[in-house]
C-alpha distance (Angstrom), angle and dihedral (degrees) to the residues before:
residue distance angle dihedral
X1 . . .
X2 3.79 . .
X3 3.80 91.7 .
X4 3.80 95.3 52.2
X5 3.81 91.4 47.4
X6 3.80 89.1 50.2
X7 3.80 90.9 49.1
X8 3.81 91.2 48.9
X9 3.80 90.8 50.7
X10 3.80 91.2 49.2
X11 3.80 90.7 48.0
X12 3.81 91.3 49.5
X13 3.80 91.8 48.0
X14 3.80 91.3 48.4
X15 3.80 91.5 49.5
X16 3.81 91.8 48.3
X17 3.81 89.8 49.4
X18 3.82 91.9 50.6
X19 3.81 91.4 48.9
X20 3.81 90.7 48.4
X21 3.81 90.7 49.3
X22 3.81 90.4 48.4
X23 3.81 91.8 50.0
X24 3.81 90.7 46.3
X25 3.81 90.8 50.2
X26 3.81 91.1 49.2
X27 3.80 91.1 50.0
X28 3.81 91.5 48.6
X29 3.81 93.4 47.9
X30 3.82 89.8 47.9
X31 3.82 91.7 50.9
X32 3.81 92.1 47.0
X33 3.80 91.8 45.7
X34 3.80 88.8 54.3
X35 3.82 92.3 47.0
X36 3.80 102.4 39.7
X37 3.85 98.2 74.5
X38 3.82 89.8 51.7
X39 3.80 102.5 42.5
X40 3.82 108.6 25.2
X41 3.81 107.2 32.0
X42 3.83 95.9 64.2
X43 3.82 89.1 51.9
X44 3.80 91.3 48.3
X45 3.81 92.6 50.0
X46 3.81 90.0 46.2
X47 3.81 91.7 52.8
X48 3.80 95.0 40.4
């Protein structure tokens, strides 16, 4: 009984961590997508 509860808690924590990481990755990609056209494209066209 104790073992299965422990396993369920670990599974829930792992799932929450994955969802948090996914949300964090989405937020980062959104921020970089907003910033890239402003900051990187002029440099690329300058070097091209």
